[in-house]
C-alpha positions in Angstrom: 56.2 169.5 87.8 52.7 170.7 86.6 50.0 168.2 87.5 48.8 167.3 91.0 51.4 169.3 92.8 50.3 170.1 96.4 53.7 170.6 98.2 54.6 174.3 97.7 58.1 173.5 99.2 59.1 170.8 96.7 60.4 173.0 93.8 62.6 176.0 93.4 62.9 178.1 90.3 65.7 180.0 88.6 65.0 182.5 85.7 67.7 183.2 83.2 68.2 184.1 79.6 68.4 181.3 77.0 72.0 182.1 76.1 73.2 181.7 79.7 71.3 178.5 80.0 72.7 177.0 76.8 76.3 178.2 77.1 76.9 177.7 80.8 74.2 176.2 83.0 73.0 173.3 80.9 76.3 172.8 79.1 78.3 172.4 82.3 75.3 171.1 84.4 76.2 173.6 87.1 74.5 176.4 89.2 76.6 179.4 90.1 77.0 180.9 93.6 78.1 184.4 92.7 79.2 187.5 94.6 76.7 188.8 97.1 77.6 192.3 96.0 76.5 191.4 92.5 72.8 191.4 93.3 70.4 194.2 92.2 69.4 195.2 95.7 71.2 198.3 97.1 71.1 196.8 100.6 73.2 193.9 99.4 75.3 195.7 96.8 76.4 198.8 98.8 78.5 198.9 102.0 76.8 198.8 105.3 77.3 201.6 107.9 77.7 200.5 111.5 77.3 202.3 114.8 79.1 201.5 118.1 77.6 200.4 121.4 78.9 199.5 124.9 77.3 198.1 128.1 80.5 198.6 130.1 81.2 202.3 129.6 84.0 201.9 127.1 85.4 204.8 125.2 83.6 204.9 121.8 85.4 208.1 120.7 88.5 206.1 119.7 86.6 204.2 117.0 86.3 205.7 113.5 82.9 204.9 112.2 83.9 204.8 108.5 87.0 202.7 109.2 85.2 200.0 111.2 82.2 200.0 108.9 84.4 199.4 105.9 86.2 196.6 107.8 83.1 194.8 109.0 81.0 195.3 105.9 83.9 194.3 103.7 84.5 191.1 105.6 80.8 190.2 105.5 80.3 191.0 101.8 83.5 190.7 99.8 83.9 186.9 100.2 80.2 186.1 100.4 78.5 184.1 97.6 74.8 183.6 97.0 72.4 181.9 94.6 68.8 183.0 94.5 65.7 181.1 93.5 62.0 181.6 93.8 59.3 179.4 95.3 55.7 178.4 94.8 53.2 180.3 96.9 51.2 178.0 99.1 48.7 176.5 99.6 48.5 174.5 96.4 45.3 172.6 95.6 46.8 170.2 93.1 44.5 171.6 90.4 46.9 173.1 87.8 44.1 175.3 86.4 43.8 177.3 89.6 47.4 176.8 90.9 49.1 178.3 87.9 49.0 181.8 89.4 50.8 180.5 92.5 53.6 178.6 90.7 57.1 179.9 90.8 57.6 179.5 87.0 54.6 181.8 86.3 55.7 185.2 87.5 55.4 187.7 84.5 57.5 190.4 86.2 60.3 187.9 86.9 60.1 186.7 83.3 60.5 190.3 82.2 63.3 191.1 84.7 65.3 187.9 84.9 64.1 185.8 81.9 65.1 188.1 79.1 61.6 189.7 78.6 60.0 186.2 78.3 62.6 185.1 75.7 64.5 183.1 78.3 63.8 180.0 80.4 62.9 179.1 84.0 64.8 176.2 85.5 63.0 173.9 88.0 64.9 172.3 90.8 63.9 169.7 93.4 64.8 171.6 96.6 65.9 168.6 98.7 68.1 167.2 95.9 69.7 170.6 95.3 70.3 171.0 99.1 72.1 167.6 99.1 74.3 168.7 96.2 75.3 172.0 97.8 75.9 170.3 101.1 78.1 167.7 99.5 80.2 170.1 97.3 80.3 173.3 99.3 79.6 172.7 103.0 82.8 170.6 103.5 84.8 173.7 102.5 82.8 176.7 103.6 79.9 177.5 105.9 76.6 177.4 104.1 73.3 179.0 105.1 69.9 178.5 103.4 66.3 179.5 103.8 63.5 181.8 102.7 64.0 185.5 102.5 61.7 187.5 104.9 60.3 190.8 103.7 60.2 193.7 106.2 60.3 197.5 105.8 62.6 199.0 108.4 62.9 202.8 108.9 66.2 204.6 109.0 65.6 205.5 112.7 66.3 202.2 114.4 65.7 200.9 117.9 69.3 200.2 118.9 68.1 197.7 121.5 66.2 195.6 118.9 68.0 196.3 115.6 71.6 195.5 116.5 72.7 193.9 113.2 74.3 197.3 112.3 75.8 197.9 115.8 79.3 196.9 116.7 79.5 195.8 120.3 82.9 197.1 121.4 82.8 195.1 124.6 82.9 191.9 122.7 85.2 193.4 120.1 87.9 194.3 122.6 87.5 191.1 124.6 87.5 188.6 121.7 89.4 190.5 118.9 88.4 191.2 115.3 88.5 187.7 113.9 86.3 186.1 116.6 84.0 189.1 116.6 83.2 188.6 112.9 82.0 185.0 113.6 80.0 186.0 116.7 78.3 188.9 114.9 77.5 186.8 111.9 76.1 183.9 114.1 73.8 186.3 115.9 72.6 188.5 113.0 72.8 186.5 109.8 69.1 186.4 109.3 68.6 190.2 109.2 71.8 190.7 107.3 71.5 188.1 104.5 67.9 186.9 104.6 65.8 190.0 104.8 64.7 192.5 102.1 62.1 195.2 101.7 58.5 194.3 101.1 58.7 195.6 97.6 60.5 192.4 96.7 58.0 190.1 98.4 56.4 188.7 95.2 59.8 187.1 94.3 59.1 184.8 97.3 62.9 184.0 97.3 64.8 181.1 98.7 68.6 181.5 98.8 71.8 179.7 99.6 74.6 181.9 101.1 78.2 180.7 101.6 81.2 182.5 103.1 84.2 181.7 100.9 87.9 182.6 100.8 87.5 185.0 97.9 84.9 186.6 95.6 85.4 184.0 92.9 82.1 182.2 92.1 81.6 178.6 93.0 79.8 176.2 90.7 77.7 173.4 92.0 77.0 170.3 89.8 73.3 169.9 90.2 72.9 166.5 88.6 69.4 165.1 88.9 68.3 168.1 91.0 67.2 169.7 87.8 63.8 168.2 87.1 62.1 170.6 84.8 62.5 173.6 82.4 59.9 176.1 81.3 60.2 178.1 78.1 59.1 181.7 78.1 56.3 183.0 75.8 58.9 184.4 73.4 61.7 181.7 73.6 62.8 181.1 70.0 62.5 177.8 68.3 66.3 177.6 67.8 66.9 178.0 71.6 64.2 175.5 72.4 65.8 172.9 70.1 69.3 173.6 71.6 68.0 173.2 75.1 66.0 170.0 74.4 69.2 168.5 72.9 71.3 169.5 76.0 68.7 167.9 78.3 68.1 164.8 76.2 67.8 161.6 78.3 68.4 163.5 81.6 65.0 163.2 83.1 64.1 166.9 82.6 60.4 167.7 82.0 60.0 170.5 79.5 57.0 172.8 79.3 56.2 176.3 77.9 54.0 179.2 78.8 51.8 181.2 76.4 49.7 184.3 77.2 46.2 184.6 75.7 44.8 188.0 76.5 45.5 188.5 80.2 45.9 184.8 81.1 49.0 182.5 81.1 48.6 178.9 80.1 50.7 175.9 79.3 52.1 175.2 75.8 51.5 171.5 75.8 53.6 171.1 72.7 
């Protein structure tokens, strides 16, 4: 997890507070896919507003923008679940002294925002193993998408020929019906809708799994041996460390800690 790592795609990282790790994640050995609208990005949390378009001269005046936006946005969001992790930033040299600044577990802002101000922990997952677990437990029931998030700033004045993720094609809608239109629109535009954020988020270097469920109720994936490591924050209490070590005892999880000396992070080899 630390030494001689050269594959920047091997691991994924999830920051959380120590209480959540102890009471839920490590106790139940599960990772939650939660409601897409529960994220902290307004693009994902708020409803989307759609325009209408036609190539066949159809009457667009009969369509109420708010009504159809509420329908399509609601269908896309209200039953969508997501889990978000961060990645290493390549290339990695294999020398941990230099690579520490590129590692997904060493992001001070993410420790502050998601890791309880450095009092929490960062879980380290083997990406391929976690993908296998999600495929086995979720994919047989619901469609699952996964991949890196792309970071792009898009202005409010859109090119309707290029940026059609927020455009309802009424030709297809009237021909195929609402249910089929949902699937067609999702298939064509899922990347921009669910795997794109503003560049202000780019340092999170996010990887996510998105699934389209039957309700907004979370799904819990048993991660098994996909959890390969855990990093304690600079301020994680000794009590929490001991509880976490006990929960992971004999489970093949490598534990490490981070300490800050002046402006530099380093490993707490204890």
